[in-house]
NUVOZA-455271 format. One record per residue (C-alpha): residue number from 0; z, y, x. Coordinates in steps of 0.2 Angstrom, whole numbers, plus 5000, padded with zeros to 4 digits. Each point is the difference from the previous one (the first is absolute). Last residue first. Layout:
<atom><k>NUM</k><z>Z</z><y>Y</y><x>X</x></atom>
...
END
This chain:
<atom><k>238</k><z>5011</z><y>4971</y><x>5010</x></atom>
<atom><k>237</k><z>5003</z><y>4983</y><x>5010</x></atom>
<atom><k>236</k><z>4983</z><y>4993</y><x>4995</x></atom>
<atom><k>235</k><z>4992</z><y>5015</y><x>5006</x></atom>
<atom><k>234</k><z>5009</z><y>4999</y><x>5017</x></atom>
<atom><k>233</k><z>4994</z><y>4982</y><x>5002</x></atom>
<atom><k>232</k><z>4982</z><y>5004</y><x>4996</x></atom>
<atom><k>231</k><z>5001</z><y>5014</y><x>5012</x></atom>
<atom><k>230</k><z>5007</z><y>4990</y><x>5014</x></atom>
<atom><k>229</k><z>4988</z><y>4985</y><x>4996</x></atom>
<atom><k>228</k><z>4985</z><y>5012</y><x>5002</x></atom>
<atom><k>227</k><z>4990</z><y>4990</y><x>5013</x></atom>
<atom><k>226</k><z>5005</z><y>4983</y><x>4994</x></atom>
<atom><k>225</k><z>4996</z><y>5004</y><x>4982</x></atom>
<atom><k>224</k><z>4984</z><y>5008</y><x>5006</x></atom>
<atom><k>223</k><z>4995</z><y>4984</y><x>5010</x></atom>
<atom><k>222</k><z>5004</z><y>4989</y><x>4984</x></atom>
<atom><k>221</k><z>4989</z><y>5011</y><x>4989</x></atom>
<atom><k>220</k><z>4986</z><y>5000</y><x>5013</x></atom>
<atom><k>219</k><z>5000</z><y>4981</y><x>5001</x></atom>
<atom><k>218</k><z>4983</z><y>4995</y><x>4994</x></atom>
<atom><k>217</k><z>4990</z><y>5003</y><x>4985</x></atom>
<atom><k>216</k><z>5003</z><y>5018</y><x>4999</x></atom>
<atom><k>215</k><z>4995</z><y>5000</y><x>5019</x></atom>
<atom><k>214</k><z>4982</z><y>4999</y><x>4993</x></atom>
<atom><k>213</k><z>5001</z><y>5019</y><x>4995</x></atom>
<atom><k>212</k><z>5002</z><y>5005</y><x>5018</x></atom>
<atom><k>211</k><z>4984</z><y>5009</y><x>5003</x></atom>
<atom><k>210</k><z>5001</z><y>5006</y><x>4982</x></atom>
<atom><k>209</k><z>5015</z><y>5011</y><x>5002</x></atom>
<atom><k>208</k><z>4996</z><y>5016</y><x>5011</x></atom>
<atom><k>207</k><z>4981</z><y>5001</y><x>4995</x></atom>
<atom><k>206</k><z>5005</z><y>4996</y><x>4982</x></atom>
<atom><k>205</k><z>5012</z><y>5015</y><x>5001</x></atom>
<atom><k>204</k><z>4986</z><y>5010</y><x>5007</x></atom>
<atom><k>203</k><z>4989</z><y>4997</y><x>4985</x></atom>
<atom><k>202</k><z>5015</z><y>5003</y><x>4989</x></atom>
<atom><k>201</k><z>5004</z><y>5017</y><x>5008</x></atom>
<atom><k>200</k><z>4982</z><y>5006</y><x>5001</x></atom>
<atom><k>199</k><z>4999</z><y>5012</y><x>4984</x></atom>
<atom><k>198</k><z>5016</z><y>5008</y><x>5005</x></atom>
<atom><k>197</k><z>4994</z><y>5004</y><x>5017</x></atom>
<atom><k>196</k><z>5007</z><y>4989</y><x>5015</x></atom>
<atom><k>195</k><z>5015</z><y>4998</y><x>5011</x></atom>
<atom><k>194</k><z>5005</z><y>4985</y><x>5010</x></atom>
<atom><k>193</k><z>5014</z><y>4991</y><x>5007</x></atom>
<atom><k>192</k><z>5015</z><y>5009</y><x>4990</x></atom>
<atom><k>191</k><z>5018</z><y>5002</y><x>5006</x></atom>
<atom><k>190</k><z>4994</z><y>5000</y><x>5019</x></atom>
<atom><k>189</k><z>5007</z><y>5017</y><x>5003</x></atom>
<atom><k>188</k><z>4982</z><y>5007</y><x>5004</x></atom>
<atom><k>187</k><z>4994</z><y>4992</y><x>4983</x></atom>
<atom><k>186</k><z>5014</z><y>5008</y><x>4991</x></atom>
<atom><k>185</k><z>4996</z><y>5017</y><x>5007</x></atom>
<atom><k>184</k><z>4982</z><y>4999</y><x>4996</x></atom>
<atom><k>183</k><z>5004</z><y>4995</y><x>4982</x></atom>
<atom><k>182</k><z>5013</z><y>5012</y><x>4996</x></atom>
<atom><k>181</k><z>5018</z><y>4996</y><x>5005</x></atom>
<atom><k>180</k><z>5014</z><y>5009</y><x>4992</x></atom>
<atom><k>179</k><z>5016</z><y>5000</y><x>5011</x></atom>
<atom><k>178</k><z>5016</z><y>4996</y><x>4991</x></atom>
<atom><k>177</k><z>5009</z><y>5006</y><x>5016</x></atom>
<atom><k>176</k><z>5011</z><y>4984</y><x>5003</x></atom>
<atom><k>175</k><z>4989</z><y>4988</y><x>4991</x></atom>
<atom><k>174</k><z>4984</z><y>5003</y><x>5006</x></atom>
<atom><k>173</k><z>5004</z><y>5007</y><x>5018</x></atom>
<atom><k>172</k><z>5012</z><y>4986</y><x>5004</x></atom>
<atom><k>171</k><z>4988</z><y>4987</y><x>4993</x></atom>
<atom><k>170</k><z>4986</z><y>5008</y><x>5010</x></atom>
<atom><k>169</k><z>5010</z><y>4999</y><x>5016</x></atom>
<atom><k>168</k><z>5006</z><y>4982</y><x>4996</x></atom>
<atom><k>167</k><z>4982</z><y>4993</y><x>4997</x></atom>
<atom><k>166</k><z>4999</z><y>4996</y><x>4981</x></atom>
<atom><k>165</k><z>4999</z><y>4983</y><x>4991</x></atom>
<atom><k>164</k><z>5016</z><y>4991</y><x>5005</x></atom>
<atom><k>163</k><z>5012</z><y>5015</y><x>5002</x></atom>
<atom><k>162</k><z>4994</z><y>5008</y><x>4984</x></atom>
<atom><k>161</k><z>4999</z><y>4983</y><x>4991</x></atom>
<atom><k>160</k><z>5019</z><y>4997</y><x>5005</x></atom>
<atom><k>159</k><z>5004</z><y>5016</y><x>4993</x></atom>
<atom><k>158</k><z>4993</z><y>4995</y><x>4983</x></atom>
<atom><k>157</k><z>5010</z><y>4984</y><x>5000</x></atom>
<atom><k>156</k><z>5017</z><y>5008</y><x>5006</x></atom>
<atom><k>155</k><z>4998</z><y>5013</y><x>4987</x></atom>
<atom><k>154</k><z>4995</z><y>5017</y><x>5004</x></atom>
<atom><k>153</k><z>5008</z><y>5017</y><x>4998</x></atom>
<atom><k>152</k><z>4999</z><y>5015</y><x>4988</x></atom>
<atom><k>151</k><z>5004</z><y>5018</y><x>4999</x></atom>
<atom><k>150</k><z>4983</z><y>5005</y><x>4995</x></atom>
<atom><k>149</k><z>4993</z><y>5008</y><x>5015</x></atom>
<atom><k>148</k><z>5005</z><y>4985</y><x>5011</x></atom>
<atom><k>147</k><z>4992</z><y>4989</y><x>4987</x></atom>
<atom><k>146</k><z>4983</z><y>5007</y><x>5002</x></atom>
<atom><k>145</k><z>4991</z><y>4985</y><x>5008</x></atom>
<atom><k>144</k><z>4982</z><y>5007</y><x>5001</x></atom>
<atom><k>143</k><z>4982</z><y>4995</y><x>5000</x></atom>
<atom><k>142</k><z>4989</z><y>5015</y><x>4995</x></atom>
<atom><k>141</k><z>4984</z><y>5001</y><x>4991</x></atom>
<atom><k>140</k><z>4983</z><y>5008</y><x>5001</x></atom>
<atom><k>139</k><z>4985</z><y>5001</y><x>5012</x></atom>
<atom><k>138</k><z>5000</z><y>4984</y><x>5009</x></atom>
<atom><k>137</k><z>5005</z><y>4987</y><x>4987</x></atom>
<atom><k>136</k><z>5010</z><y>4987</y><x>5008</x></atom>
<atom><k>135</k><z>4996</z><y>4982</y><x>5007</x></atom>
<atom><k>134</k><z>5014</z><y>4988</y><x>5002</x></atom>
<atom><k>133</k><z>5001</z><y>4982</y><x>5007</x></atom>
<atom><k>132</k><z>5013</z><y>4987</y><x>4999</x></atom>
<atom><k>131</k><z>5008</z><y>5008</y><x>4985</x></atom>
<atom><k>130</k><z>5019</z><y>5003</y><x>5000</x></atom>
<atom><k>129</k><z>4997</z><y>5018</y><x>5007</x></atom>
<atom><k>128</k><z>4991</z><y>5007</y><x>4985</x></atom>
<atom><k>127</k><z>5013</z><y>4994</y><x>4986</x></atom>
<atom><k>126</k><z>5014</z><y>5008</y><x>5011</x></atom>
<atom><k>125</k><z>4991</z><y>5016</y><x>4998</x></atom>
<atom><k>124</k><z>5000</z><y>4998</y><x>4982</x></atom>
<atom><k>123</k><z>5019</z><y>4996</y><x>4999</x></atom>
<atom><k>122</k><z>5002</z><y>5018</y><x>5007</x></atom>
<atom><k>121</k><z>4983</z><y>5009</y><x>4998</x></atom>
<atom><k>120</k><z>4982</z><y>4994</y><x>5002</x></atom>
<atom><k>119</k><z>4988</z><y>5014</y><x>4996</x></atom>
<atom><k>118</k><z>4981</z><y>4996</y><x>4998</x></atom>
<atom><k>117</k><z>4987</z><y>4986</y><x>5000</x></atom>
<atom><k>116</k><z>5009</z><y>4989</y><x>5011</x></atom>
<atom><k>115</k><z>4991</z><y>4983</y><x>5002</x></atom>
<atom><k>114</k><z>5014</z><y>4988</y><x>5004</x></atom>
<atom><k>113</k><z>4993</z><y>4985</y><x>5008</x></atom>
<atom><k>112</k><z>5007</z><y>4981</y><x>4999</x></atom>
<atom><k>111</k><z>4995</z><y>4985</y><x>5008</x></atom>
<atom><k>110</k><z>5006</z><y>4984</y><x>4991</x></atom>
<atom><k>109</k><z>5016</z><y>4992</y><x>4997</x></atom>
<atom><k>108</k><z>5010</z><y>5016</y><x>4995</x></atom>
<atom><k>107</k><z>5015</z><y>5002</y><x>5012</x></atom>
<atom><k>106</k><z>5000</z><y>5019</y><x>4999</x></atom>
<atom><k>105</k><z>4992</z><y>5001</y><x>4983</x></atom>
<atom><k>104</k><z>5014</z><y>4989</y><x>4993</x></atom>
<atom><k>103</k><z>5014</z><y>5011</y><x>5009</x></atom>
<atom><k>102</k><z>4993</z><y>5015</y><x>4992</x></atom>
<atom><k>101</k><z>5001</z><y>4992</y><x>4982</x></atom>
<atom><k>100</k><z>5018</z><y>4994</y><x>5005</x></atom>
<atom><k>99</k><z>5005</z><y>5018</y><x>5005</x></atom>
<atom><k>98</k><z>4994</z><y>5007</y><x>4983</x></atom>
<atom><k>97</k><z>5011</z><y>4987</y><x>4991</x></atom>
<atom><k>96</k><z>5014</z><y>5006</y><x>5011</x></atom>
<atom><k>95</k><z>4998</z><y>5018</y><x>4995</x></atom>
<atom><k>94</k><z>5002</z><y>4994</y><x>4981</x></atom>
<atom><k>93</k><z>5016</z><y>4991</y><x>5003</x></atom>
<atom><k>92</k><z>5007</z><y>5014</y><x>5011</x></atom>
<atom><k>91</k><z>4996</z><y>5013</y><x>4986</x></atom>
<atom><k>90</k><z>5007</z><y>4989</y><x>4986</x></atom>
<atom><k>89</k><z>5016</z><y>4997</y><x>5010</x></atom>
<atom><k>88</k><z>5000</z><y>5019</y><x>5004</x></atom>
<atom><k>87</k><z>5001</z><y>5005</y><x>4981</x></atom>
<atom><k>86</k><z>4983</z><y>5007</y><x>4994</x></atom>
<atom><k>85</k><z>4994</z><y>5017</y><x>4994</x></atom>
<atom><k>84</k><z>4993</z><y>5006</y><x>5017</x></atom>
<atom><k>83</k><z>4992</z><y>4983</y><x>5004</x></atom>
<atom><k>82</k><z>4987</z><y>5002</y><x>4986</x></atom>
<atom><k>81</k><z>4995</z><y>5017</y><x>5007</x></atom>
<atom><k>80</k><z>5001</z><y>4993</y><x>5019</x></atom>
<atom><k>79</k><z>4987</z><y>4987</y><x>4996</x></atom>
<atom><k>78</k><z>4998</z><y>4995</y><x>5018</x></atom>
<atom><k>77</k><z>4984</z><y>5003</y><x>5011</x></atom>
<atom><k>76</k><z>4987</z><y>5012</y><x>4996</x></atom>
<atom><k>75</k><z>4987</z><y>4987</y><x>5006</x></atom>
<atom><k>74</k><z>4982</z><y>5002</y><x>5005</x></atom>
<atom><k>73</k><z>5000</z><y>5017</y><x>4991</x></atom>
<atom><k>72</k><z>4986</z><y>5013</y><x>4997</x></atom>
<atom><k>71</k><z>4991</z><y>4990</y><x>4987</x></atom>
<atom><k>70</k><z>5001</z><y>4982</y><x>4999</x></atom>
<atom><k>69</k><z>5008</z><y>4987</y><x>5012</x></atom>
<atom><k>68</k><z>4995</z><y>4987</y><x>5013</x></atom>
<atom><k>67</k><z>5005</z><y>4982</y><x>5005</x></atom>
<atom><k>66</k><z>4989</z><y>4987</y><x>5008</x></atom>
<atom><k>65</k><z>5005</z><y>4981</y><x>5002</x></atom>
<atom><k>64</k><z>4986</z><y>4990</y><x>5009</x></atom>
<atom><k>63</k><z>4994</z><y>4983</y><x>4996</x></atom>
<atom><k>62</k><z>4993</z><y>4984</y><x>5007</x></atom>
<atom><k>61</k><z>5002</z><y>4985</y><x>4988</x></atom>
<atom><k>60</k><z>5012</z><y>4997</y><x>4986</x></atom>
<atom><k>59</k><z>5007</z><y>5013</y><x>4987</x></atom>
<atom><k>58</k><z>5019</z><y>4997</y><x>4997</x></atom>
<atom><k>57</k><z>5005</z><y>5013</y><x>5012</x></atom>
<atom><k>56</k><z>4989</z><y>5013</y><x>4990</x></atom>
<atom><k>55</k><z>5007</z><y>4995</y><x>4984</x></atom>
<atom><k>54</k><z>5019</z><y>5001</y><x>5005</x></atom>
<atom><k>53</k><z>4996</z><y>5017</y><x>5008</x></atom>
<atom><k>52</k><z>4993</z><y>5006</y><x>4984</x></atom>
<atom><k>51</k><z>5016</z><y>4994</y><x>4990</x></atom>
<atom><k>50</k><z>5012</z><y>5007</y><x>5013</x></atom>
<atom><k>49</k><z>4990</z><y>5017</y><x>5001</x></atom>
<atom><k>48</k><z>5000</z><y>5001</y><x>4980</x></atom>
<atom><k>47</k><z>5019</z><y>4997</y><x>4999</x></atom>
<atom><k>46</k><z>5004</z><y>5013</y><x>5014</x></atom>
<atom><k>45</k><z>4987</z><y>5013</y><x>4994</x></atom>
<atom><k>44</k><z>5008</z><y>4999</y><x>4983</x></atom>
<atom><k>43</k><z>5017</z><y>5003</y><x>5006</x></atom>
<atom><k>42</k><z>4995</z><y>5015</y><x>5010</x></atom>
<atom><k>41</k><z>4992</z><y>5000</y><x>5017</x></atom>
<atom><k>40</k><z>4991</z><y>5017</y><x>4996</x></atom>
<atom><k>39</k><z>4982</z><y>5001</y><x>5001</x></atom>
<atom><k>38</k><z>4999</z><y>5019</y><x>4995</x></atom>
<atom><k>37</k><z>4982</z><y>5000</y><x>4996</x></atom>
<atom><k>36</k><z>5001</z><y>4983</y><x>4989</x></atom>
<atom><k>35</k><z>4999</z><y>4982</y><x>5007</x></atom>
<atom><k>34</k><z>5003</z><y>4991</y><x>5016</x></atom>
<atom><k>33</k><z>4982</z><y>4994</y><x>5002</x></atom>
<atom><k>32</k><z>5000</z><y>4982</y><x>5006</x></atom>
<atom><k>31</k><z>4985</z><y>4994</y><x>5009</x></atom>
<atom><k>30</k><z>4997</z><y>4982</y><x>5004</x></atom>
<atom><k>29</k><z>4986</z><y>5000</y><x>5013</x></atom>
<atom><k>28</k><z>4992</z><y>4983</y><x>5003</x></atom>
<atom><k>27</k><z>4986</z><y>5003</y><x>4988</x></atom>
<atom><k>26</k><z>5003</z><y>5017</y><x>4992</x></atom>
<atom><k>25</k><z>5015</z><y>4997</y><x>4989</x></atom>
<atom><k>24</k><z>5010</z><y>5011</y><x>4988</x></atom>
<atom><k>23</k><z>5018</z><y>5003</y><x>4997</x></atom>
<atom><k>22</k><z>5009</z><y>5012</y><x>4990</x></atom>
<atom><k>21</k><z>5018</z><y>5009</y><x>5003</x></atom>
<atom><k>20</k><z>5008</z><y>5008</y><x>4985</x></atom>
<atom><k>19</k><z>5010</z><y>5015</y><x>5005</x></atom>
<atom><k>18</k><z>5010</z><y>5007</y><x>4985</x></atom>
<atom><k>17</k><z>4998</z><y>5019</y><x>4997</x></atom>
<atom><k>16</k><z>5012</z><y>5011</y><x>5008</x></atom>
<atom><k>15</k><z>5012</z><y>5011</y><x>4989</x></atom>
<atom><k>14</k><z>5005</z><y>5017</y><x>5009</x></atom>
<atom><k>13</k><z>5016</z><y>5010</y><x>5006</x></atom>
<atom><k>12</k><z>5011</z><y>4985</y><x>4997</x></atom>
<atom><k>11</k><z>5018</z><y>5003</y><x>4995</x></atom>
<atom><k>10</k><z>5012</z><y>4998</y><x>5014</x></atom>
<atom><k>9</k><z>5007</z><y>4982</y><x>5003</x></atom>
<atom><k>8</k><z>4992</z><y>4998</y><x>5017</x></atom>
<atom><k>7</k><z>5012</z><y>5013</y><x>5007</x></atom>
<atom><k>6</k><z>4993</z><y>5002</y><x>5018</x></atom>
<atom><k>5</k><z>5012</z><y>5000</y><x>5014</x></atom>
<atom><k>4</k><z>5001</z><y>4983</y><x>5007</x></atom>
<atom><k>3</k><z>4989</z><y>4990</y><x>4989</x></atom>
<atom><k>2</k><z>4997</z><y>4983</y><x>5009</x></atom>
<atom><k>1</k><z>4982</z><y>4992</y><x>4999</x></atom>
<atom><k>0</k><z>5002</z><y>4982</y><x>4995</x></atom>
END
């Protein structure tokens, strides 16, 4: 879970977000999950939809690549803080844990994974970016950012373990201690993303990154990821 330190999550919400309904399309060996609406919040609907779609892709036989992307100006706007603001702490913890479990599934998914980042990725949305094997980010719009330091919030053991495992130490320090916003060029320079591309080319580049490894979905890639990220999965299980 993400730990609130100085933010009153029970204050009245400033706005009402729509439900995020992820959808799945297939183009040959590419299985593309679109996170949903323009805000693409990781709300309860997103969690349920993602688990169902990840089950579907996992059950598909043969070579495959999982690609995730968003709609509008957001790749993922992170946690549903409007819903959280009206809940008791136990409900908030339970909800955030379900989001963490989806992130953990992507991290250890038994096929190559690519994030096609079409726009902003904040908080839990930034974690959704880095849990993929490969990342391509839109080159002319959008930021990746962990803003918790500016919101009076901390990180759970599971999320912090992702930071430690998936980002180089100087980048991790810069990202979470300063809450820096990374545009595409800065994210590529920092090693957060592998490639940048125009919006129209995102899915094509995602294919270039993932398809050479599609056949590994028929082998041990899932086992290898579980071995590589055993410290992360252990921390997520303990949250």
